[in-house]
TORMAR-396108 format. One record per residue: y, z, x of N, C-alpha, C in turn; residue in one letter. Coordinates in steps of 0.2 Angstrom, whole numbers, plus 5000, padded with zeros to 4 digits. Each point is the difference from the previous one (the first is absolute). Layout:
<bapas>
YZXYZXYZXa
...
</bapas>
This chain:
<bapas>
499350005006500750004994500549995005m
500649984996500749985005500550044994t
500150055006500750044994500849985004i
500349984997500649984998500750055004t
500249985004500450085002500949975002l
500250014994500749984999500249945002d
499849954998500049945003500449954994s
500350014997500149964993500949985003r
500049944998500649965001500750064998a
500650015007500150035000500750004993a
500250034996500650004996500650055001t
500550014996500550065001499550054999r
500550065006499950044999500550044996t
499550044994500750064997500150055004k
499450045001500250085003499749985009i
500450025002499950015010499950075001g
499450005004499950075002499950005006i
500450035004500049995008500150085005r
499450005002499750045005500450084997d
499849994994500350074997499450075000v
500450065002499650055001500050074997s
499750025001500550084993499650045007r
500650064999499750075003500350054997v
499650054997500250064996500450065006f
500250045000500050065002499550054998d
499750045005499550054999500450064996s
499750034995500450064999499850065002p
499550015006500050055002500350015007d
500349945003500349985006499649975005g
499449984997499549965004500149935002g
499849955002500049955001500249954996p
500449944999500149974994499549954998p
500050004993499449984998500249934997f
499449935004500249964999499749964996v
500249984994499549974994500049925002a
500449985003499849924999500349985007m
499849935005500350005006499949924999d
500749985002500149935002499549944995g
500350024992499849954995500449935000v
499649954999500449954999499849954996t
500249964996499649964994500449984995l
499949944999500449944996499850014994d
500550014993499749984993500349944997v
499749964999500149934998500350004991r
500749974999500150004995499649954994e
500150044994499449984996499450045000g
499550045007499550015000499750064998e
499650004997499650075001499750035004f
500350045005499650045006499750064998l
499350005002499850104997499950015009t
500350075002499850055004499250065000l
499949995004499350034999500050045007v
499650074999499950035004499850055001g
499850085004499650054999500950034997p
499750084995500550034999500250045005s
500850015001500550025005500249955005g
499849945000500249945004500749994999c
500250004997500849994998500049974995g
499849974995500049944998500550024994k
500150074997500549994994501050025006s
499750025005500550015003500449935003t
499749955002500349955001500249974992l
499850024996500349984993500750044997l
499850045002500850054999500549985004e
499749955007500649985003500249935000m
499849974996500049934997500550034993i
499950044997500350004993500850035004a
499750025005501050055003499850064997g
499650035001499950084996500250055006l
499549955008500350065005500149935005t
500150045006500149935005499650025006s
499949955004499549995006500250045004p
499850035005500050045008500249935004s
499849945000500149945002499949964999s
500249935001499949944998500349994994g
500049954995500549974996499449984995e
500350004992499749974996500549954995i
499949955000500649954996499649974995v
500349984994500149974995500449945000i
499749934999500449935001500750005007d
499750045003500250005007500550055000g
500250044995500450064999499650085004t
500450045004499650055000499950044993p
499550035001499950074994500350065002v
500750034998500350055001499850064995t
499849964992500050064995499449974994g
500350034997499549974994500549954995p
499749954997500549954996499649964995g
500149984992499750004996499949915003l
500149975006499449965001499350015001d
499750075001499550024999499750054996r
499449984994499650064998499550035000g
499950064999499650035004499550024994i
499550015000499650044996499450025005v
499950074997499750065003499350024998f
499650045004499350024995500350034995q
500450075001500250044995500449954994q
500150004994500249974996500850004999y
500350065003500750025001500449964993a
499550014995500650004992500550054999l
500550004998500450054997499550014993f
499850065000499650024992500650004995p
500750025002500349994993500349934997w
499749965002500149924999499549984996r
500149964998499549964996499749935007t
499549974997499749955005500649955000a
500349994995500549945000500750025004l
500150054997500650055005500050015008s
499250025000499950005010500149935002n
499649954997500549925002500649985000i
500350034996500949994999500250045006e
499750045005500350065004500249935005f
499849985003500249945007500749964998g
499849974992500649954997500750045002l
499850064995500650045003500450005006q
499750025002500350015009500249925003a
499749954995500449955002500549964997k
500550054993500550014996499749934994a
499249994998499949954996500350044993v
500349964996500149994992499350034996p
500150064996499650034998499649964995r
500249954998499649954995499549975005r
500449965006499649975005499550055002e
500250075001499650045003499350014997r
500049994995499450014993499749955001a
500249934999499849934998499550025009e
500350005005499649985005499450075000l
500150054998499650045001499449984997a
500149994993499449984994499749955006r
500449935003499549965004499750025003h
500050065005499650035004499450034998y
500350054996499450024997499649954995l
500149954999499449954997499749975006d
500450005006499649955007499450054999l
500250085002499550035001499550034995v
500149964996499450004994500150074996g
500650024998500150064997500750004993l
500049924999500349994991499850054995s
500450034998499950064996499950055000g
500150035007500050065005500650025002f
500649974996500750025002500250074999e
500050014995500350104997499350055003r
499649975003499450065004500550045004r
499750065004500150035004499750025006y
500049995006499650015004499350054999p
500250064995499550024998499449974995h
500349984997499549964995499649915002e
500150005009499749935001499450055005l
499549955001499650015006500349985005s
499650015003500150005011500149925000g
499549964999500349925001500650004995g
500250014995500549964997500750055004m
500050045002500550065003500349945006r
499249985004500149965005500449934999q
499749974995500349944997500950014998r
500050054995500850025002500450015006v
499950035006500250005004500049935005a
499449974999500149915003500449984997i
500250004992500649974996500550025000a
500350075002500550015002500349965007r
499450015006500349975007500249934998s
499649964996500149934999500749984995l
500150054996500549984996500849985003a
500050045006500749985001500149955007f
499349985000499949935003500149985007d
499850075003499950005006499649925005p
500350005006499749955006499350015001d
500050095000499450025005499950054996v
499049994997499850074998499650055005l
500250045000499550065005499550034996l
499650005000499350045000499750055001m
499950064999499850055005499350044998d
499449964999499450034996500150004996e
500449964995500050014992499550014996p
499349995002499349994997499650085002f
500250035004499750055004499650064994a
500549984994499750084997499649994994a
500149935001499749984992499249995000l
499849994994499049985001499949935003d
499649975002499749955002500249954996a
499950004993500049944997500850004996q
500250045000501049984999500149985007t
499950025006500350005006499949915002r
499249994995499949915003500549964994e
500150034994500549974994500449995005s
500450065002500750005000500149945006l
499450005005499949955008500249924996q
499749994996500049924996500650024997e
500350044997500550004996500849995005e
499950035007500649995003500049945005l
499449955000499849945005500449974993l
499950004995500349964994500749995000t
500350065002500750014999500449975003i
499550015010500249995004500349925002w
499349974995500249925001500349974994e
500450044997500449994994500850015002k
499950045005500750025002500349985008t
499649985004500049995005500350065007g
499850074997500250035004499850005005k
500250035008499950025005499650074999t
499250025002499950054998499650045007v
500350055000499550055007499750054995v
499249984999499650064998499650055003f
500150075003499850055004499250024996i
499550005004499450034996499650035009t
499450034997499750005006499149984994h
500249974995499249984999499949945001g
499649975007499949915000500149964994i
499550014996499749974994500749984997d
500550064999500749974997500449975003e
500149995007500249985005499849925000a
499549995002499749934999500149954993l
499950054995500249984991500649995000y
500550035002500650004996500449945006l
499950035010500449965003499949915001g
500549965003500049965003499849995008q
500450065002500050025007499650074999r
499650025005500050105000500150005006v
500450055001500450045007499450045000a
499850005008499550075000500450055006v
500150054997500250065005499450035004m
500150035004499850065003500250054998s
499550065001500150084999500550015006s
500150074998500850025003499849995007r
500850005003500649974999499949924996p
500149994996500049934997500349945003g
499549975000500149925005499649944996r
500549954998499549954997499449965006i
499750014997499349965002499849965003l
500149944994500249934996500149984994t
500249944999499949974990499749975001t
499549984994499650004997500249944993v
499949905001500150004997499450004993e
500150024996499449984992500149935000t
499349984999499949934996500149984995p
499950084993499949984994500749954995f
499749955001500849964995500050044993g
499350014995500050014997499750064997s
500350064996499750055000499650024994r
499949944997499449994993499250015000e
500050034995499150025000499850075006g
499550005001499950085004500249975007d
500550015004500149995006499550025005l
500350074999499550065003499249985001r
499749974997499449985000499849945004a
500549955002500049935006499850035006d
499549975003499850025006500549995006p
500749964998500550005006500550064998t
500050034995500250074999499650055004f
499550014999499450055005500249975005g
500149955005500150005006500650015001e
500549994998500750025000500150085001y
499650034996500150084999499550025006r
499449985001499850035006500449985007h
500449935002500550005004500350065003h
500450014993500350045000500150085001l
499250024996499750064999499850015012w
499849955003499950005006500750015004t
500549974998500650025004500350064998l
499750034994500450084997499550055003l
499349995000499650055000500250055008r
500049975004500350035004500650055001p
500549984997500650024999499850084995e
499449994996500150064994499650085005t
499749985006499750045004500550065003a
500849975001500350015004500550084997g
500350045004500250074998500349994992p
500250044996500349994994499949914997g
499549985001500349914998499650014993s
499950054996499650024993499549934996g
500050004996499549954998500549954997l
499349934999500349924998499549984997l
500249974993499549984995499849935002r
499350004998499849945002499849974995v
499950024994500149994994500350014994v
500249964994500250034998499850034994t
499549964999499550034992500050075000h
499750035006499950084999500550025003d
500750005000500650025004499850035005g
</bapas>
């Protein structure tokens, strides 16, 4: 079998991560804690890139730096050639925890980001309903988060991030807390949304199956301090049918596991999910 390693013809870079490191001071006065070291990665415009690695390798920290929620200790992150210096409405973020306002209805939660852009009230409501429909929740406009299932709450969170039309969608293990059936259903819906909107998506996961199923490319991170081991192009033009049963899918999964297995044995490297069906 031949595995393709990042050989697709070059397209415009949307996000440029240039020799980024992140170091944290030790709370007890000990040596500094190096979370990631020398990460360099380009994310192409309009691509769905998944980032997989062991727990604790710095995946979420890297996403937070792209979002502008924290800054690199060294190196630089640029979007469309402009350095990231803080949060911006060009980036939407979906976290593992739903982070919905419990006192707002589903519709009102989605409208929140639109208020920040000073979108008029009637247009806000129309856009919010459009994105509720896009994530399959028409008819749930007046429901509060506690009246929705976990999968439905995550749909609302995705709709809220899409509603203010960001160029980039950043997703930090958004399906990790869901049961296997709901997770696979939302993976399919997310790909449909991506195909419809053409957003640039960076999706963090520590599940190899999820990374392969969703990503046009899979970026593989080492254990702490996190570095990019390689990027792998996925060969799956269509996700129709039971892709996970395809022999090629199994071959790529085995290849990624071969890369990552030594990393899971390192100190503090945590666990890595090889298959999604059993979580």
